[in-house]
Backbone as JSON Lines, residues from 0, in Angstrom:
{"i":0,"aa":"X","n":[1.05,-1.32,-0.17],"ca":[-0.1,0.02,0.14],"c":[0.97,1.16,0.11]}
{"i":1,"aa":"X","n":[1.31,1.83,-1.28],"ca":[2.09,2.48,-0.81],"c":[1.45,4.24,-0.67]}
{"i":2,"aa":"X","n":[2.53,4.71,-0.15],"ca":[1.93,6.32,0.52],"c":[1.12,7.02,-0.18]}
{"i":3,"aa":"X","n":[1.02,7.16,-1.3],"ca":[0.22,8.1,-2.46],"c":[-0.48,6.97,-3.09]}
{"i":4,"aa":"X","n":[-1.23,6.07,-2.56],"ca":[-2.34,4.94,-3.13],"c":[-3.05,5.91,-2.69]}
{"i":5,"aa":"X","n":[-4.63,6.2,-3.69],"ca":[-5.69,6.78,-3.43],"c":[-6.5,6.49,-1.88]}
{"i":6,"aa":"X","n":[-6.09,5.07,-1.67],"ca":[-6.59,4.37,-0.63],"c":[-5.91,4.96,0.71]}
{"i":7,"aa":"X","n":[-4.94,5.28,0.78],"ca":[-4.43,5.91,1.83],"c":[-4.82,6.9,2.19]}
{"i":8,"aa":"X","n":[-4.89,7.94,1.29],"ca":[-6.29,9.0,1.61],"c":[-7.61,9.02,1.98]}
{"i":9,"aa":"X","n":[-8.21,7.86,1.37],"ca":[-9.33,7.32,2.02],"c":[-9.39,6.65,3.52]}
{"i":10,"aa":"X","n":[-8.22,6.26,3.98],"ca":[-7.91,5.81,5.44],"c":[-7.93,7.1,6.24]}
{"i":11,"aa":"X","n":[-7.21,7.84,5.82],"ca":[-7.13,9.28,6.37],"c":[-8.44,9.8,6.77]}
{"i":12,"aa":"X","n":[-9.02,9.68,5.52],"ca":[-10.53,10.52,5.51],"c":[-11.33,9.74,6.76]}
{"i":13,"aa":"X","n":[-11.2,8.72,6.73],"ca":[-12.18,7.56,7.73],"c":[-11.29,7.47,8.32]}
{"i":14,"aa":"X","n":[-10.28,8.06,8.69],"ca":[-9.79,7.22,10.53],"c":[-10.31,7.96,11.52]}
{"i":15,"aa":"X","n":[-9.9,7.67,12.68],"ca":[-10.36,8.36,13.99],"c":[-9.59,8.97,14.64]}
{"i":16,"aa":"X","n":[-9.44,10.64,15.03],"ca":[-7.94,11.01,15.86],"c":[-8.27,11.26,17.18]}
{"i":17,"aa":"X","n":[-7.55,10.35,17.64],"ca":[-7.64,10.23,19.03],"c":[-7.0,11.25,19.97]}
{"i":18,"aa":"X","n":[-6.91,12.52,20.37],"ca":[-6.13,13.38,20.86],"c":[-5.0,13.79,19.67]}
{"i":19,"aa":"X","n":[-5.33,13.66,18.36],"ca":[-3.92,14.18,18.26],"c":[-4.82,14.93,16.9]}
{"i":20,"aa":"X","n":[-3.83,16.05,16.43],"ca":[-4.44,15.97,14.57],"c":[-3.67,15.06,13.69]}
{"i":21,"aa":"X","n":[-4.67,15.4,12.65],"ca":[-3.87,14.34,11.3],"c":[-4.08,14.91,10.15]}
{"i":22,"aa":"X","n":[-3.2,15.19,9.12],"ca":[-3.4,15.99,7.97],"c":[-1.97,15.44,6.78]}
{"i":23,"aa":"X","n":[-2.95,15.45,5.61],"ca":[-2.21,15.06,4.48],"c":[-0.99,15.88,4.58]}
{"i":24,"aa":"X","n":[0.47,15.79,4.02],"ca":[1.35,16.76,4.12],"c":[2.62,15.65,2.99]}
{"i":25,"aa":"X","n":[3.19,16.6,2.25],"ca":[4.48,15.97,1.43],"c":[5.67,16.5,2.4]}
{"i":26,"aa":"X","n":[6.48,15.47,2.66],"ca":[7.64,16.18,3.18],"c":[9.42,15.23,2.64]}
{"i":27,"aa":"X","n":[10.53,15.91,2.02],"ca":[10.78,14.87,1.27],"c":[10.71,14.38,-0.19]}
{"i":28,"aa":"X","n":[9.34,15.18,-0.54],"ca":[9.23,14.73,-2.01],"c":[7.87,13.64,-1.99]}
{"i":29,"aa":"X","n":[7.57,13.16,-0.74],"ca":[7.18,12.09,-0.22],"c":[5.9,12.16,0.36]}
{"i":30,"aa":"X","n":[4.79,12.0,-0.63],"ca":[3.33,11.84,0.43],"c":[3.39,10.93,2.02]}
{"i":31,"aa":"X","n":[2.79,11.77,3.1],"ca":[2.7,11.22,4.34],"c":[1.56,12.28,4.7]}
{"i":32,"aa":"X","n":[1.18,11.06,6.26],"ca":[0.59,11.8,6.71],"c":[0.84,12.52,8.08]}
{"i":33,"aa":"X","n":[0.97,13.56,8.06],"ca":[1.54,13.9,9.57],"c":[0.67,14.15,10.74]}
{"i":34,"aa":"X","n":[1.35,13.34,12.0],"ca":[0.22,13.08,13.48],"c":[1.03,13.76,14.1]}
{"i":35,"aa":"X","n":[0.47,15.03,14.87],"ca":[0.94,15.37,16.32],"c":[-0.6,15.73,17.23]}
{"i":36,"aa":"X","n":[0.41,15.7,18.51],"ca":[-0.49,15.52,19.69],"c":[-1.7,16.97,19.39]}
{"i":37,"aa":"X","n":[-2.79,17.13,20.19],"ca":[-3.85,18.37,20.09],"c":[-2.81,19.76,20.69]}
{"i":38,"aa":"X","n":[-2.82,20.41,20.46],"ca":[-2.03,21.44,20.89],"c":[-2.5,21.4,22.56]}
{"i":39,"aa":"X","n":[-3.9,21.97,22.52],"ca":[-4.13,21.89,24.09],"c":[-3.59,20.93,25.05]}
{"i":40,"aa":"X","n":[-3.83,19.39,24.04],"ca":[-3.23,18.82,25.16],"c":[-1.61,18.84,25.59]}
{"i":41,"aa":"X","n":[-1.23,19.1,24.21],"ca":[0.71,19.5,24.99],"c":[0.58,20.48,25.23]}
{"i":42,"aa":"X","n":[-0.2,21.5,25.46],"ca":[0.12,22.97,26.5],"c":[-0.36,22.95,27.55]}
{"i":43,"aa":"X","n":[-1.63,21.81,28.07],"ca":[-2.21,22.08,29.17],"c":[-2.49,20.24,29.42]}
{"i":44,"aa":"X","n":[-2.19,19.85,28.89],"ca":[-2.58,18.02,29.39],"c":[-1.9,17.54,30.43]}
{"i":45,"aa":"X","n":[-2.36,16.73,31.16],"ca":[-2.14,15.9,32.69],"c":[-1.15,14.77,32.08]}
{"i":46,"aa":"X","n":[-0.15,14.79,32.28],"ca":[0.73,13.51,32.29],"c":[-0.02,12.51,32.65]}
{"i":47,"aa":"X","n":[0.05,10.92,32.04],"ca":[-0.8,9.47,32.92],"c":[-1.97,9.91,32.88]}
{"i":48,"aa":"X","n":[-2.7,10.97,32.3],"ca":[-4.3,11.21,32.07],"c":[-4.1,11.43,31.0]}
{"i":49,"aa":"X","n":[-3.62,12.55,30.03],"ca":[-4.02,12.9,28.61],"c":[-2.71,12.33,27.53]}
{"i":50,"aa":"X","n":[-1.92,12.2,28.17],"ca":[-0.26,11.27,27.26],"c":[0.43,10.81,28.56]}
{"i":51,"aa":"X","n":[1.25,10.01,27.63],"ca":[2.21,9.26,28.32],"c":[1.92,7.76,28.26]}
{"i":52,"aa":"X","n":[1.85,7.18,26.68],"ca":[1.71,5.72,26.79],"c":[-0.29,5.8,26.8]}
{"i":53,"aa":"X","n":[-0.83,6.55,26.15],"ca":[-2.26,6.72,26.25],"c":[-2.67,6.67,25.08]}
{"i":54,"aa":"X","n":[-3.88,6.29,24.61],"ca":[-4.43,6.61,23.23],"c":[-4.38,7.73,22.46]}
{"i":55,"aa":"X","n":[-3.4,8.12,21.9],"ca":[-3.13,9.09,21.26],"c":[-2.28,8.56,19.79]}
{"i":56,"aa":"X","n":[-3.11,8.73,18.94],"ca":[-3.1,7.98,17.84],"c":[-4.2,8.66,16.8]}
{"i":57,"aa":"X","n":[-3.83,8.4,15.4],"ca":[-5.0,8.56,14.16],"c":[-5.19,6.9,14.28]}
{"i":58,"aa":"X","n":[-6.38,6.29,14.38],"ca":[-6.7,5.25,14.41],"c":[-7.9,5.24,13.15]}
{"i":59,"aa":"X","n":[-7.0,3.96,12.38],"ca":[-6.88,3.78,10.64],"c":[-8.11,2.45,10.94]}
{"i":60,"aa":"X","n":[-9.36,2.52,9.85],"ca":[-10.35,1.74,9.83],"c":[-9.59,0.28,8.94]}
{"i":61,"aa":"X","n":[-8.92,-0.33,9.53],"ca":[-8.05,-1.29,9.51],"c":[-7.94,-2.22,10.32]}
{"i":62,"aa":"X","n":[-8.33,-3.48,10.04],"ca":[-8.72,-4.49,11.33],"c":[-7.66,-5.6,11.05]}
{"i":63,"aa":"X","n":[-6.78,-5.58,11.94],"ca":[-5.57,-6.79,12.13],"c":[-5.44,-7.44,13.31]}
{"i":64,"aa":"X","n":[-5.17,-8.6,13.27],"ca":[-4.6,-9.53,14.44],"c":[-3.69,-9.82,14.64]}
{"i":65,"aa":"X","n":[-3.02,-10.76,13.67],"ca":[-1.54,-11.36,13.25],"c":[-1.58,-11.08,11.6]}
{"i":66,"aa":"X","n":[0.1,-11.05,11.69],"ca":[0.34,-10.6,10.43],"c":[1.6,-9.33,10.49]}
{"i":67,"aa":"X","n":[1.92,-8.88,9.43],"ca":[3.22,-8.21,9.26],"c":[2.55,-6.46,9.12]}
{"i":68,"aa":"X","n":[2.82,-5.57,10.04],"ca":[2.72,-3.98,9.35],"c":[4.23,-3.22,9.17]}
{"i":69,"aa":"X","n":[3.99,-2.56,8.34],"ca":[5.68,-1.4,8.14],"c":[5.03,-0.49,7.77]}
{"i":70,"aa":"X","n":[6.24,0.69,8.29],"ca":[5.74,1.81,8.08],"c":[7.39,2.67,8.51]}
{"i":71,"aa":"X","n":[6.85,3.54,7.32],"ca":[7.96,4.59,7.39],"c":[8.11,5.65,8.07]}
{"i":72,"aa":"X","n":[8.46,6.28,9.56],"ca":[8.34,7.27,10.51],"c":[9.53,7.99,10.54]}
{"i":73,"aa":"X","n":[8.95,9.73,10.35],"ca":[10.13,10.33,10.73],"c":[9.66,11.21,11.94]}
{"i":74,"aa":"X","n":[10.26,11.74,12.8],"ca":[9.72,12.04,13.61],"c":[10.85,13.64,14.47]}
{"i":75,"aa":"X","n":[9.79,14.52,14.73],"ca":[10.96,15.54,14.92],"c":[10.27,16.56,16.49]}
{"i":76,"aa":"X","n":[10.86,16.91,17.37],"ca":[10.52,17.67,18.55],"c":[10.12,18.86,18.24]}
{"i":77,"aa":"X","n":[8.88,19.34,19.15],"ca":[7.55,20.54,18.36],"c":[7.85,21.74,19.69]}
{"i":78,"aa":"X","n":[8.58,21.05,20.52],"ca":[9.11,22.32,21.84],"c":[8.23,21.95,22.94]}
{"i":79,"aa":"X","n":[7.32,21.12,23.33],"ca":[6.45,21.1,24.26],"c":[7.49,19.88,25.18]}
{"i":80,"aa":"X","n":[7.0,19.64,26.63],"ca":[7.63,18.77,27.44],"c":[9.58,18.99,27.15]}
{"i":81,"aa":"X","n":[9.94,19.81,26.87],"ca":[11.15,19.69,26.82],"c":[12.23,18.82,27.48]}
{"i":82,"aa":"X","n":[11.91,18.74,29.0],"ca":[13.06,17.57,29.62],"c":[12.84,16.45,29.03]}
{"i":83,"aa":"X","n":[11.51,16.08,28.26],"ca":[11.37,14.57,28.77],"c":[10.95,14.48,27.01]}
{"i":84,"aa":"X","n":[10.8,14.95,26.51],"ca":[10.49,14.97,24.93],"c":[11.58,14.03,23.98]}
{"i":85,"aa":"X","n":[11.07,12.85,23.4],"ca":[12.1,12.45,22.75],"c":[11.76,11.82,21.57]}
{"i":86,"aa":"X","n":[10.72,12.46,20.88],"ca":[10.7,12.21,19.71],"c":[9.39,10.96,19.28]}
{"i":87,"aa":"X","n":[8.61,10.24,20.45],"ca":[7.79,9.58,20.47],"c":[6.94,9.45,19.1]}
{"i":88,"aa":"X","n":[7.51,8.09,18.31],"ca":[6.61,7.75,17.3],"c":[6.53,6.21,17.11]}
{"i":89,"aa":"X","n":[5.24,5.61,16.39],"ca":[5.35,4.31,16.05],"c":[3.99,3.66,15.76]}
{"i":90,"aa":"X","n":[3.78,2.77,15.66],"ca":[2.37,2.01,15.32],"c":[1.87,1.94,17.22]}
{"i":91,"aa":"X","n":[0.28,1.86,16.72],"ca":[-0.68,1.03,17.86],"c":[-1.52,0.05,16.96]}
{"i":92,"aa":"X","n":[-1.98,-1.38,17.47],"ca":[-2.12,-1.98,17.28],"c":[-3.1,-2.77,18.16]}
{"i":93,"aa":"X","n":[-4.12,-3.51,17.15],"ca":[-5.15,-4.53,17.8],"c":[-6.21,-3.45,18.78]}
{"i":94,"aa":"X","n":[-6.17,-2.34,18.39],"ca":[-6.76,-1.21,18.96],"c":[-8.36,-1.59,19.05]}
{"i":95,"aa":"X","n":[-8.8,-1.61,20.56],"ca":[-10.29,-2.1,20.74],"c":[-11.51,-0.78,20.71]}
{"i":96,"aa":"X","n":[-12.18,-1.02,20.59],"ca":[-13.64,0.17,20.04],"c":[-13.34,1.53,22.01]}
{"i":97,"aa":"X","n":[-12.79,2.41,20.86],"ca":[-13.4,3.63,21.69],"c":[-11.77,3.68,22.51]}
{"i":98,"aa":"X","n":[-10.45,3.07,21.59],"ca":[-9.24,2.97,22.12],"c":[-9.25,2.32,23.91]}
{"i":99,"aa":"X","n":[-9.72,1.36,24.37],"ca":[-9.94,1.47,25.62],"c":[-8.92,0.08,25.87]}
{"i":100,"aa":"X","n":[-8.42,-0.8,25.14],"ca":[-7.34,-1.5,24.77],"c":[-6.45,-1.67,23.39]}
{"i":101,"aa":"X","n":[-5.33,-1.26,23.58],"ca":[-4.29,-1.45,22.83],"c":[-2.86,-1.78,22.91]}
{"i":102,"aa":"X","n":[-2.24,-2.39,21.99],"ca":[-0.41,-2.57,22.06],"c":[-0.02,-1.3,20.93]}
{"i":103,"aa":"X","n":[1.1,-1.41,21.49],"ca":[1.81,-0.23,20.57],"c":[3.52,-0.28,20.75]}
{"i":104,"aa":"X","n":[4.03,-0.22,19.62],"ca":[5.52,-0.05,19.75],"c":[6.23,1.34,19.43]}
{"i":105,"aa":"X","n":[6.94,1.84,19.79],"ca":[7.28,3.38,19.05],"c":[8.96,3.2,19.31]}
{"i":106,"aa":"X","n":[9.1,4.58,19.08],"ca":[10.24,5.13,18.67],"c":[10.62,5.72,19.44]}
{"i":107,"aa":"X","n":[12.06,7.12,20.27],"ca":[12.19,7.09,21.21],"c":[13.73,7.83,20.01]}
{"i":108,"aa":"X","n":[13.67,8.62,19.38],"ca":[14.57,8.58,18.47],"c":[16.02,9.6,19.23]}
{"i":109,"aa":"X","n":[15.66,10.53,20.05],"ca":[16.87,10.91,20.65],"c":[17.3,10.02,21.42]}
{"i":110,"aa":"X","n":[16.71,9.15,21.87],"ca":[17.41,7.93,22.6],"c":[18.3,7.1,21.51]}
{"i":111,"aa":"X","n":[18.54,7.34,20.17],"ca":[19.01,6.22,19.18],"c":[20.31,6.62,19.45]}
{"i":112,"aa":"X","n":[21.19,5.24,18.76],"ca":[22.79,5.1,19.04],"c":[23.12,6.31,18.53]}
{"i":113,"aa":"X","n":[22.7,6.75,17.16],"ca":[23.16,7.87,16.16],"c":[23.21,9.0,17.1]}
{"i":114,"aa":"X","n":[22.62,9.72,17.77],"ca":[22.37,10.37,18.54],"c":[23.73,10.77,19.58]}
{"i":115,"aa":"X","n":[24.12,9.9,20.05],"ca":[25.13,9.75,20.99],"c":[24.69,9.84,22.61]}
{"i":116,"aa":"X","n":[23.43,9.38,22.71],"ca":[22.4,9.63,23.69],"c":[23.13,8.96,25.2]}
{"i":117,"aa":"X","n":[23.26,9.71,26.32],"ca":[23.95,8.93,27.33],"c":[23.5,7.69,27.56]}
{"i":118,"aa":"X","n":[24.08,7.24,28.5],"ca":[22.81,5.87,29.24],"c":[22.56,6.3,30.28]}
{"i":119,"aa":"X","n":[21.43,6.03,31.0],"ca":[20.63,4.18,30.09],"c":[20.45,4.98,28.94]}
{"i":120,"aa":"X","n":[19.86,5.9,28.26],"ca":[18.9,6.2,27.66],"c":[19.01,5.71,25.95]}
{"i":121,"aa":"X","n":[20.83,5.35,26.22],"ca":[20.51,4.62,24.32],"c":[20.36,3.41,24.87]}
{"i":122,"aa":"X","n":[19.75,2.69,25.93],"ca":[19.1,1.49,25.57],"c":[18.02,1.91,25.83]}
{"i":123,"aa":"X","n":[16.99,2.72,25.22],"ca":[15.91,2.99,25.61],"c":[15.36,3.52,24.19]}
{"i":124,"aa":"X","n":[15.14,3.23,23.18],"ca":[14.95,3.73,21.96],"c":[13.88,3.42,21.31]}
{"i":125,"aa":"X","n":[13.77,2.38,21.21],"ca":[12.47,1.3,20.87],"c":[11.99,0.7,22.09]}
{"i":126,"aa":"X","n":[10.12,1.17,22.28],"ca":[9.4,0.25,23.22],"c":[8.16,-0.37,22.64]}
{"i":127,"aa":"X","n":[7.81,-1.77,23.27],"ca":[6.86,-2.18,23.91],"c":[5.8,-1.45,24.65]}
{"i":128,"aa":"X","n":[4.58,-1.44,24.63],"ca":[3.67,-1.55,26.04],"c":[2.28,-1.8,25.41]}
{"i":129,"aa":"X","n":[1.34,-2.29,26.28],"ca":[0.35,-2.45,26.33],"c":[-0.57,-2.11,27.1]}
{"i":130,"aa":"X","n":[-1.7,-1.11,26.52],"ca":[-2.55,-0.34,27.22],"c":[-4.16,-0.97,27.66]}
{"i":131,"aa":"X","n":[-4.47,-0.76,28.73],"ca":[-4.06,0.46,30.04],"c":[-3.17,-0.26,31.0]}
{"i":132,"aa":"X","n":[-2.95,-1.28,31.49],"ca":[-2.06,-1.31,32.53],"c":[-0.67,-1.71,32.29]}
{"i":133,"aa":"X","n":[-0.15,-2.24,31.12],"ca":[0.79,-2.52,30.81],"c":[2.01,-1.14,30.46]}
{"i":134,"aa":"X","n":[2.31,0.14,30.96],"ca":[2.54,1.07,30.38],"c":[4.36,1.26,30.44]}
{"i":135,"aa":"X","n":[4.51,2.15,30.22],"ca":[6.43,1.53,30.12],"c":[6.79,1.92,31.85]}
{"i":136,"aa":"X","n":[6.15,2.73,31.98],"ca":[7.0,2.76,33.24],"c":[6.89,1.45,34.27]}
{"i":137,"aa":"X","n":[5.89,0.58,34.7],"ca":[5.41,-0.39,34.82],"c":[6.48,-1.13,34.58]}
{"i":138,"aa":"X","n":[6.22,-1.45,32.81],"ca":[7.09,-2.31,32.43],"c":[8.7,-2.51,32.92]}
{"i":139,"aa":"X","n":[9.29,-1.12,32.66],"ca":[10.9,-0.88,33.33],"c":[10.84,-1.02,34.38]}
{"i":140,"aa":"X","n":[10.03,-0.83,35.7],"ca":[10.0,-1.37,36.82],"c":[10.21,-2.88,37.22]}
{"i":141,"aa":"X","n":[8.84,-3.47,36.12],"ca":[8.65,-4.89,36.73],"c":[9.56,-5.67,36.13]}
{"i":142,"aa":"X","n":[9.76,-5.75,34.79],"ca":[10.54,-6.05,33.5],"c":[11.38,-5.15,32.83]}
{"i":143,"aa":"X","n":[12.48,-4.83,34.05],"ca":[13.71,-3.94,33.3],"c":[14.59,-4.42,31.93]}
{"i":144,"aa":"X","n":[14.7,-3.87,31.33],"ca":[15.64,-4.45,29.81],"c":[14.83,-5.39,28.87]}
{"i":145,"aa":"X","n":[13.52,-5.71,29.12],"ca":[12.96,-6.7,28.29],"c":[11.77,-6.22,27.28]}
{"i":146,"aa":"X","n":[11.12,-4.77,27.7],"ca":[10.24,-4.24,26.47],"c":[10.43,-3.19,26.14]}
{"i":147,"aa":"X","n":[12.14,-2.68,26.09],"ca":[12.85,-2.03,25.49],"c":[14.15,-2.03,25.53]}
{"i":148,"aa":"X","n":[14.72,-1.66,24.42],"ca":[16.34,-1.68,24.04],"c":[16.83,-0.63,23.35]}
{"i":149,"aa":"X","n":[17.76,-0.65,22.92],"ca":[18.66,0.23,22.0],"c":[18.52,0.34,20.51]}
{"i":150,"aa":"X","n":[18.27,0.9,19.53],"ca":[18.24,0.95,18.23],"c":[19.35,1.73,17.15]}
{"i":151,"aa":"X","n":[19.66,1.64,16.16],"ca":[20.47,2.65,15.45],"c":[19.24,3.31,15.13]}
{"i":152,"aa":"X","n":[18.97,4.67,15.51],"ca":[18.16,5.76,14.97],"c":[18.22,7.03,15.21]}
{"i":153,"aa":"X","n":[17.64,8.01,14.87],"ca":[18.18,9.32,14.64],"c":[16.98,10.25,14.89]}
{"i":154,"aa":"X","n":[16.81,11.46,14.87],"ca":[15.85,12.39,15.04],"c":[15.91,12.71,14.03]}
{"i":155,"aa":"X","n":[14.75,13.24,13.24],"ca":[14.47,13.86,11.73],"c":[15.22,12.91,10.99]}
{"i":156,"aa":"X","n":[14.79,11.57,10.78],"ca":[15.81,10.62,9.81],"c":[14.54,9.69,9.67]}
{"i":157,"aa":"X","n":[13.79,9.56,8.19],"ca":[13.12,8.5,8.0],"c":[13.64,6.69,8.39]}
{"i":158,"aa":"X","n":[12.71,6.35,9.17],"ca":[13.07,4.91,9.88],"c":[11.81,3.82,9.54]}
{"i":159,"aa":"X","n":[12.34,2.98,8.93],"ca":[11.42,1.97,8.8],"c":[11.01,1.03,9.99]}
{"i":160,"aa":"X","n":[9.69,0.87,10.54],"ca":[9.51,0.36,11.52],"c":[8.7,-0.93,11.23]}
{"i":161,"aa":"X","n":[9.21,-1.96,11.36],"ca":[8.1,-3.07,10.82],"c":[7.84,-4.14,12.0]}
{"i":162,"aa":"X","n":[6.55,-4.79,12.0],"ca":[6.05,-5.21,12.71],"c":[5.41,-7.07,12.81]}
{"i":163,"aa":"X","n":[5.97,-7.57,12.76],"ca":[5.57,-9.42,12.66],"c":[5.17,-9.88,13.98]}
{"i":164,"aa":"X","n":[3.7,-10.09,14.15],"ca":[3.21,-10.37,14.67],"c":[2.06,-11.96,14.45]}
{"i":165,"aa":"X","n":[2.34,-12.77,16.02],"ca":[1.12,-13.84,15.91],"c":[0.77,-13.9,16.73]}
{"i":166,"aa":"X","n":[0.29,-15.17,17.49],"ca":[-0.5,-15.79,18.48],"c":[-0.03,-14.82,20.02]}
{"i":167,"aa":"X","n":[0.89,-15.0,19.89],"ca":[1.67,-14.26,21.54],"c":[2.77,-14.29,21.56]}
{"i":168,"aa":"X","n":[3.28,-13.47,19.91],"ca":[4.68,-13.0,19.99],"c":[4.79,-11.76,19.09]}
{"i":169,"aa":"X","n":[6.14,-10.86,19.23],"ca":[5.88,-9.68,18.08],"c":[6.93,-9.63,17.82]}
{"i":170,"aa":"X","n":[8.19,-9.38,17.18],"ca":[9.01,-9.05,16.58],"c":[9.2,-7.52,15.95]}
{"i":171,"aa":"X","n":[10.01,-6.78,16.31],"ca":[9.59,-5.2,15.54],"c":[11.18,-5.49,14.86]}
{"i":172,"aa":"X","n":[11.25,-4.88,13.79],"ca":[12.53,-4.58,13.24],"c":[12.79,-3.0,12.66]}
{"i":173,"aa":"X","n":[13.99,-2.51,13.09],"ca":[14.04,-1.33,12.53],"c":[15.32,-1.04,11.27]}
{"i":174,"aa":"X","n":[14.62,-0.3,10.17],"ca":[15.44,-0.54,9.5],"c":[15.58,-1.74,8.44]}
{"i":175,"aa":"X","n":[15.11,-3.11,8.9],"ca":[15.15,-4.45,8.53],"c":[15.82,-5.4,9.58]}
{"i":176,"aa":"X","n":[16.75,-4.71,10.43],"ca":[16.92,-5.58,11.86],"c":[16.24,-6.0,13.05]}
{"i":177,"aa":"X","n":[16.07,-7.0,13.16],"ca":[15.5,-7.45,14.44],"c":[15.71,-6.72,15.6]}
{"i":178,"aa":"X","n":[15.26,-6.11,16.29],"ca":[15.41,-5.35,17.31],"c":[15.26,-5.41,18.79]}
{"i":179,"aa":"X","n":[13.82,-5.59,18.8],"ca":[12.97,-6.3,20.05],"c":[12.41,-7.6,19.75]}
{"i":180,"aa":"X","n":[12.07,-8.44,20.67],"ca":[11.45,-9.6,20.52],"c":[10.74,-9.69,21.55]}
{"i":181,"aa":"X","n":[9.56,-9.65,21.55],"ca":[8.23,-9.58,22.76],"c":[7.42,-10.82,22.73]}
{"i":182,"aa":"X","n":[7.98,-11.61,23.92],"ca":[7.24,-12.89,23.9],"c":[7.48,-13.74,25.3]}
{"i":183,"aa":"X","n":[6.14,-13.69,26.0],"ca":[4.56,-13.19,25.0],"c":[4.8,-11.7,25.27]}
{"i":184,"aa":"X","n":[3.4,-11.52,24.0],"ca":[2.79,-10.28,24.59],"c":[2.1,-10.15,25.61]}
{"i":185,"aa":"X","n":[2.22,-9.09,25.74],"ca":[0.98,-8.8,27.09],"c":[-0.49,-8.31,27.43]}
{"i":186,"aa":"X","n":[-1.07,-8.57,26.33],"ca":[-2.75,-8.68,26.11],"c":[-3.32,-10.01,25.03]}
{"i":187,"aa":"X","n":[-3.98,-10.49,25.48],"ca":[-4.34,-12.01,24.43],"c":[-4.64,-11.17,23.06]}
{"i":188,"aa":"X","n":[-4.22,-12.09,22.35],"ca":[-4.53,-11.66,21.03],"c":[-6.27,-11.72,20.18]}
{"i":189,"aa":"X","n":[-6.45,-10.49,20.04],"ca":[-7.38,-10.23,19.38],"c":[-7.84,-9.25,18.04]}
{"i":190,"aa":"X","n":[-8.63,-9.73,17.56],"ca":[-8.9,-8.56,16.54],"c":[-9.24,-7.03,17.1]}
{"i":191,"aa":"X","n":[-8.5,-6.23,16.14],"ca":[-8.49,-4.53,16.55],"c":[-8.19,-4.21,15.11]}
{"i":192,"aa":"X","n":[-8.13,-2.38,15.58],"ca":[-7.55,-1.86,14.76],"c":[-6.24,-1.3,14.68]}
{"i":193,"aa":"X","n":[-5.18,-0.58,13.73],"ca":[-4.18,-0.12,13.69],"c":[-4.11,1.42,13.77]}
{"i":194,"aa":"X","n":[-3.2,1.69,14.17],"ca":[-3.24,3.34,14.52],"c":[-1.77,3.69,14.78]}
{"i":195,"aa":"X","n":[-1.67,5.74,14.2],"ca":[-0.23,5.98,13.85],"c":[-0.08,6.71,15.21]}
{"i":196,"aa":"X","n":[1.1,6.27,16.34],"ca":[1.08,6.82,17.36],"c":[1.83,7.96,18.08]}
{"i":197,"aa":"X","n":[1.8,8.67,17.94],"ca":[2.98,9.73,18.55],"c":[2.47,10.28,20.36]}
{"i":198,"aa":"X","n":[3.5,10.94,20.83],"ca":[3.38,10.97,22.13],"c":[3.92,12.18,22.4]}
{"i":199,"aa":"X","n":[3.84,13.08,23.36],"ca":[4.4,14.48,24.0],"c":[5.31,15.03,23.24]}
{"i":200,"aa":"X","n":[5.32,16.16,23.36],"ca":[6.85,16.72,22.43],"c":[6.86,16.58,21.17]}
{"i":201,"aa":"X","n":[6.08,15.43,20.09],"ca":[6.86,15.56,18.73],"c":[5.67,15.8,17.66]}
{"i":202,"aa":"X","n":[5.96,15.92,16.9],"ca":[5.4,15.67,15.1],"c":[5.86,14.69,14.34]}
{"i":203,"aa":"X","n":[5.13,14.3,14.2],"ca":[5.96,13.27,13.1],"c":[4.83,12.68,12.07]}
{"i":204,"aa":"X","n":[5.57,12.31,10.83],"ca":[5.06,11.86,9.34],"c":[5.22,10.57,9.24]}
{"i":205,"aa":"X","n":[4.43,9.74,8.8],"ca":[4.25,8.57,8.41],"c":[3.98,8.14,6.92]}
{"i":206,"aa":"X","n":[4.86,7.42,6.01],"ca":[4.72,7.22,5.29],"c":[5.06,5.7,4.31]}
{"i":207,"aa":"X","n":[4.35,5.14,3.58],"ca":[4.69,4.07,2.75],"c":[3.91,2.77,3.81]}
{"i":208,"aa":"X","n":[2.48,2.81,4.28],"ca":[2.43,2.02,5.13],"c":[1.96,0.74,4.41]}
{"i":209,"aa":"X","n":[1.99,-0.19,5.18],"ca":[1.8,-1.81,4.12],"c":[1.49,-2.41,5.15]}
{"i":210,"aa":"X","n":[0.23,-3.43,5.14],"ca":[-0.41,-4.41,5.94],"c":[-0.52,-5.74,5.37]}
{"i":211,"aa":"X","n":[-0.15,-6.59,6.25],"ca":[-0.62,-7.97,5.31],"c":[-1.18,-9.32,6.39]}
{"i":212,"aa":"X","n":[-1.84,-9.95,6.46],"ca":[-2.22,-10.36,7.26],"c":[-1.89,-12.17,7.2]}
{"i":213,"aa":"X","n":[-2.05,-12.54,8.37],"ca":[-1.46,-13.95,8.72],"c":[-2.7,-14.95,7.89]}
{"i":214,"aa":"X","n":[-1.88,-15.69,7.08],"ca":[-2.98,-16.98,6.78],"c":[-3.88,-18.13,7.72]}
{"i":215,"aa":"X","n":[-4.92,-17.89,7.05],"ca":[-6.06,-18.76,8.0],"c":[-6.25,-20.02,7.86]}
């Protein structure tokens, strides 16, 4: 599903923006979707209520349970939350109605190895979490180093994030390199929608979305 396929425009038109703005854009000559937290949330929102591993994504009208999802993502900092902004951007999967539950894998580009991020940030460049219970802080405390790890990424650079998902496992590839293996996942496998996820302090562009479903 190339980013300039009319189908993607239809997906954007019929998507549900949950606490984000989502608009068509062109960056580096390629068609993309620009996603950013609403300004009101970025300015006046409450951590752990309005943002920080919350349902903040463009929910696409694509149903998915198992298979492969790939997207090119490019993130920049937008000036909000300067002490903790990391360029958070990635994918949400298996989104349940109303955003009541979902899983996500997102990147923290300013923690990438190409930025020279200090320890321990250099080991926290890609993150899996499962909403509502298993968000990054609880995962980091309960399972240190299991659901996040380092990655060869940088801010303001296109990166391909690919998720290969089956009944109880998720493998995350960064630019075709297996980077994070989640086994088992923290929510029961079930059918749900796909989302383009961002968090505080980030404006992100998504392009070249591809989805393939596991054979049944």
